C-alpha positions as CSV (number, residue, x, y, z in Angstrom):
1,M,-22.8,15.6,21.0
2,D,-19.4,16.8,19.3
3,D,-16.9,15.6,21.6
4,V,-18.4,11.9,21.8
5,M,-18.2,12.1,18.0
6,R,-14.9,13.2,17.5
7,Q,-13.7,10.1,20.1
8,A,-15.8,7.7,18.3
9,Q,-14.1,8.6,15.3
10,Q,-10.5,8.1,17.3
11,G,-11.5,4.7,18.7
12,S,-13.3,5.1,21.5
13,M,-15.7,2.1,22.4
14,A,-17.6,3.9,24.3
15,A,-18.7,6.5,21.4
16,I,-18.6,4.6,19.3
17,I,-21.9,2.4,21.1
18,Q,-23.4,6.4,22.3
19,I,-23.9,7.1,19.2
20,L,-24.6,3.6,17.6
21,N,-27.6,3.3,20.7
22,E,-28.7,7.1,19.3
23,A,-29.1,5.9,15.6
24,L,-31.0,2.5,17.0
25,I,-33.7,4.8,19.4
26,E,-35.8,3.7,17.1
27,Q,-36.1,0.2,17.1
28,R,-35.6,-0.1,20.6
29,V,-31.9,-1.4,20.3
30,R,-28.8,-1.2,22.6
31,T,-25.4,-2.2,21.0
32,R,-22.4,-3.3,23.8
33,A,-18.7,-3.7,21.5
34,V,-16.2,-5.5,22.4
35,L,-12.7,-5.2,19.6
36,A,-11.3,-8.3,20.1
37,D,-8.5,-9.4,16.8
38,R,-8.9,-6.1,15.1
39,V,-12.7,-6.9,14.5
40,L,-15.1,-5.3,16.5
41,Q,-17.9,-7.6,18.6
42,L,-21.1,-5.8,18.3
43,L,-24.2,-7.4,20.2
44,C,-28.0,-5.5,19.3
45,E,-30.4,-6.8,21.7
46,A,-34.1,-5.8,21.7
47,N,-37.3,-7.2,23.9
48,T,-38.4,-8.5,20.8
49,A,-37.7,-10.4,17.7
50,E,-39.4,-8.1,15.4
51,Q,-37.1,-5.1,16.9
52,L,-34.4,-6.8,16.0
53,E,-34.9,-7.5,12.2
54,P,-31.6,-7.5,10.7
55,S,-32.8,-5.6,7.5
56,T,-33.8,-2.5,9.4
57,I,-30.3,-2.7,11.7
58,V,-27.4,-4.5,9.7
59,P,-28.1,-1.1,7.0
60,K,-28.1,1.2,9.8
61,I,-25.5,-0.3,11.7
62,R,-23.0,0.0,8.7
63,A,-23.7,3.5,7.6
64,T,-23.4,4.6,10.9
65,L,-19.7,3.3,11.3
66,E,-19.0,4.0,7.4
67,S,-19.9,7.4,8.6
68,L,-17.4,7.4,12.0
69,E,-14.3,5.6,10.3
70,P,-13.3,4.8,13.8
71,P,-9.0,3.1,13.4
72,K,-8.3,0.0,12.8
73,I,-11.9,-1.2,12.3
74,H,-12.5,-2.7,9.4
75,R,-14.7,-6.0,10.1
76,V,-17.6,-5.8,12.4
77,K,-19.3,-9.5,13.6
78,L,-22.8,-8.9,14.2
79,Y,-25.1,-10.4,16.6
80,G,-29.0,-10.3,17.5
81,R,-30.4,-11.5,20.9
82,I,-33.6,-10.8,23.4
83,A,-32.2,-8.8,25.8
84,Q,-31.0,-11.0,29.3
85,E,-30.1,-10.6,32.4
86,Q,-26.5,-11.7,32.2
87,Q,-24.0,-9.0,30.4
88,L,-20.7,-9.5,31.5
89,H,-20.0,-12.6,29.7
90,W,-22.0,-12.0,26.4
91,L,-19.6,-12.6,23.7
92,E,-18.1,-15.9,25.6
93,D,-21.9,-17.0,25.3
94,V,-23.0,-16.5,22.1
95,T,-19.7,-17.8,21.0
96,R,-19.6,-20.8,22.6
97,N,-24.1,-21.3,22.4
98,P,-24.8,-19.9,19.4
99,E,-27.3,-21.5,18.8
100,S,-29.2,-20.8,21.9
101,E,-28.0,-17.8,22.0
102,L,-28.6,-16.1,19.2
103,L,-31.2,-14.4,16.7
104,W,-29.0,-14.2,14.3
105,S,-25.5,-13.2,13.4
106,E,-23.3,-11.7,10.4
107,E,-20.6,-10.6,9.7
108,L,-19.8,-6.9,8.2
109,V,-16.3,-5.6,6.1
110,L,-16.4,-1.4,6.2
111,R,-15.9,0.5,3.5
112,R,-13.1,2.8,3.8
113,S,-13.4,6.5,2.1
114,L,-9.9,7.8,0.2
115,W,-7.5,9.1,2.4
116,F,-7.6,12.6,1.4
117,R,-11.0,12.9,2.3
118,R,-11.1,11.4,5.8
119,W,-8.2,14.3,6.3
120,F,-10.2,16.8,4.3
121,Q,-13.5,15.4,7.4
122,Q,-11.0,16.0,10.0
123,A,-9.7,19.5,9.0
124,Q,-13.9,19.8,9.0
125,I,-13.9,19.4,12.8
126,A,-11.0,21.1,13.6
127,L,-12.2,24.5,12.2
128,T,-15.9,24.3,13.1
129,P,-15.9,22.7,16.6
130,D,-19.0,24.0,17.4
131,Q,-21.1,22.8,14.6
132,T,-23.2,19.3,16.0
133,L,-24.5,16.3,14.2
134,P,-28.0,15.1,14.5
135,A,-28.2,11.4,15.2
136,V,-29.9,10.6,12.9
137,R,-28.1,11.7,10.0
138,L,-25.4,10.0,11.0
139,N,-24.6,8.7,7.3
140,V,-24.1,12.8,6.0
141,P,-20.7,13.4,6.3
142,V,-19.3,15.5,9.3
143,L,-19.9,19.1,9.1
144,R,-21.0,19.1,5.9
145,H,-22.9,22.2,5.5
146,G,-20.9,24.0,9.0
147,L,-18.7,25.9,6.3
148,P,-19.1,28.2,4.0
149,P,-19.0,27.8,0.4
150,I,-16.1,30.1,-0.7
151,L,-14.1,27.9,2.5
152,R,-15.2,25.2,1.2
153,N,-14.0,25.6,-2.0
154,T,-11.2,27.3,-0.8
155,L,-9.5,24.0,0.7
156,G,-11.1,22.7,-2.1
157,L,-8.5,24.2,-4.0
158,A,-5.3,23.8,-1.8
159,L,-5.9,20.2,-1.4
160,L,-6.0,19.4,-5.4
161,C,-2.9,21.8,-5.1
162,G,-1.5,19.2,-3.0
163,V,-1.8,16.4,-4.5
164,S,-0.9,18.0,-7.5
165,F,1.9,18.9,-6.2
166,M,3.4,15.7,-4.5
167,T,2.5,13.6,-7.8
168,G,4.5,15.9,-9.8
169,W,7.3,15.4,-6.6
170,G,6.9,11.7,-6.9
171,Y,7.6,11.5,-10.7
172,H,10.4,13.4,-10.3
173,H,12.2,11.6,-7.8
174,W,11.2,8.0,-9.6
175,Q,12.7,9.6,-12.6
176,A,16.5,10.8,-10.8
177,Q,16.0,6.9,-9.6
178,T,16.6,5.6,-12.8
179,E,19.7,4.1,-14.3
180,P,22.0,6.7,-15.6
181,I,22.5,7.3,-19.1
182,P,25.6,5.7,-21.0
183,A,28.1,8.5,-22.3
184,T,28.9,6.2,-25.1
185,A,25.3,6.1,-26.5
186,T,24.9,6.6,-30.3
187,P,24.3,10.3,-31.0
188,A,20.8,10.1,-33.2
189,T,22.4,11.8,-36.5
190,E,24.3,8.7,-36.5
191,A,23.6,5.2,-38.1
192,A,23.6,2.2,-35.0
193,P,26.1,-0.4,-36.0
194,P,25.9,-3.4,-37.4
195,E,24.3,-6.2,-34.9
196,P,26.6,-9.0,-35.2
197,A,25.5,-12.2,-37.0
198,P,22.8,-14.9,-34.9
199,T,26.1,-17.1,-33.9
200,T,28.4,-14.8,-32.9
201,V,29.1,-12.9,-29.9
202,V,31.8,-9.9,-30.1
203,I,32.9,-9.3,-26.7
204,D,35.6,-6.2,-26.6
205,P,37.3,-6.0,-23.2
206,N,38.6,-3.0,-24.2
207,G,35.8,-1.4,-26.2
208,V,33.7,-0.6,-23.2
209,L,34.8,2.9,-21.3
210,V,35.5,2.8,-17.9
211,N,34.8,6.6,-16.3
212,S,37.0,6.7,-12.9
213,D,34.0,8.7,-11.7
214,D,31.9,6.5,-12.0
215,P,32.3,2.8,-11.7
216,F,28.4,2.1,-11.1
217,A,27.4,3.9,-14.5
218,D,30.1,1.4,-16.9
219,A,29.2,-1.6,-14.5
220,V,25.8,-0.9,-15.8
221,R,26.6,-0.5,-19.2
222,L,29.0,-3.7,-19.5
223,A,26.1,-5.7,-17.9
224,E,24.4,-4.5,-20.5
225,Q,26.1,-5.5,-23.5
226,M,26.8,-8.9,-21.9
227,S,22.8,-9.4,-21.4
228,T,22.5,-8.7,-25.3
229,A,26.0,-11.2,-26.1
230,G,24.7,-13.9,-23.6
231,R,21.6,-14.1,-25.8
232,T,23.9,-16.0,-29.1
233,A,26.6,-17.2,-26.7
234,E,26.9,-21.0,-28.8
235,T,31.0,-22.0,-28.1
236,A,33.0,-22.5,-24.7
237,S,35.0,-19.7,-25.6
238,Q,32.3,-17.2,-26.2
239,W,31.4,-17.8,-22.4
240,A,34.0,-18.3,-21.0
241,A,34.1,-14.5,-22.3
242,L,30.8,-14.2,-21.3
243,A,31.9,-14.8,-17.7
244,E,35.2,-12.9,-17.7
245,Q,33.5,-9.5,-18.4
246,W,30.3,-10.4,-15.4
247,Q,33.4,-10.8,-13.3
248,R,34.5,-7.2,-14.7
249,A,31.3,-6.1,-14.3
250,A,31.2,-7.3,-10.7
251,N,34.7,-5.7,-9.9
252,L,33.5,-2.4,-11.1
253,M,30.5,-2.9,-8.8
254,K,32.7,-3.4,-5.8
255,A,34.7,-0.3,-6.6
256,V,31.9,2.2,-6.5
257,P,33.0,4.4,-3.1
258,Q,30.0,4.9,-0.2
259,N,29.4,8.0,-1.3
260,H,28.0,7.0,-4.7
261,P,24.1,7.5,-4.1
262,R,23.5,3.8,-5.8
263,Y,26.1,2.3,-2.9
264,A,23.7,-0.1,-1.7
265,T,22.5,-0.9,-4.7
266,A,25.8,-1.6,-6.2
267,Q,26.6,-3.8,-3.2
268,E,23.7,-5.9,-4.1
269,R,24.5,-6.3,-7.2
270,A,28.1,-6.9,-7.0
271,V,26.6,-10.0,-5.5
272,T,24.3,-10.6,-8.6
273,Y,27.0,-9.7,-11.6
274,T,29.1,-12.4,-10.0
275,E,26.9,-14.9,-9.9
276,Y,26.3,-14.9,-13.6
277,S,30.2,-15.5,-13.8
278,Q,29.9,-18.1,-12.1
279,V,27.1,-19.9,-14.6
280,A,28.7,-18.5,-17.8
281,Q,31.4,-19.6,-16.9
282,Q,29.9,-23.1,-15.9
283,E,28.6,-22.9,-19.3
284,A,31.4,-22.3,-20.5
285,N,33.6,-25.6,-18.8
286,A,30.4,-28.0,-20.0
287,R,30.9,-27.1,-23.4
288,Q,34.1,-27.1,-23.3
289,G,34.0,-30.9,-22.0
290,N,31.7,-31.5,-25.2
């Protein structure tokens, strides 16, 4: 039974059918299955319609499949019919003539447990290969009582520590990918300079410090200034200055060396900044014509 359980959890159709038949043995229901288009087509057969009562059959099948969690099986199409001699092409028969062949049909979407719970269950199976599981308890997590409490607690603690470590590492990695802080940021102890009036755009080509060691940071800093200045630009000269500075930011991005950790991003932004420069120049030309 343990080998059958392992095969079913790995997606074996024969093992899944065997376990389903064991779970439905009290109802004297037999099942047949075909995996088509990532949907498990499942035929339930019995000698009488009373044995195929869907209110009893469907919950048992759902509980059994959700406890197994076979890979790549998320949807199940159930068919119920009276047992027949012809079995070879049953799926074609019930699909072609559902009214004459079937008592009922129903579609299920299986619920999936969290990934770390599935991993923990697989670890339990690997640690106790001789443990068996009665068919009547297929809806209970596999080997829930197969490990000593101390070992279960130890594994749980190790899993929790692993998840915490991965979460912290992911957050640190995400922070490392954020934009570099401009070297010319105003210290907190100094008073911030007054912002220009809404109708004035102040663009100083020499106002941005160029760090030859990191043109990416210089380009980002210049782009931030141009984004702010673009909100208040009105005259043709102001838009022309914006176009010039956006192109300067694009050139800085193009100057980023290939060994720079943000080289790929720099190439994308060089194209974007060039487009911004073109838009600003078009706006300057339009205002100059007016």
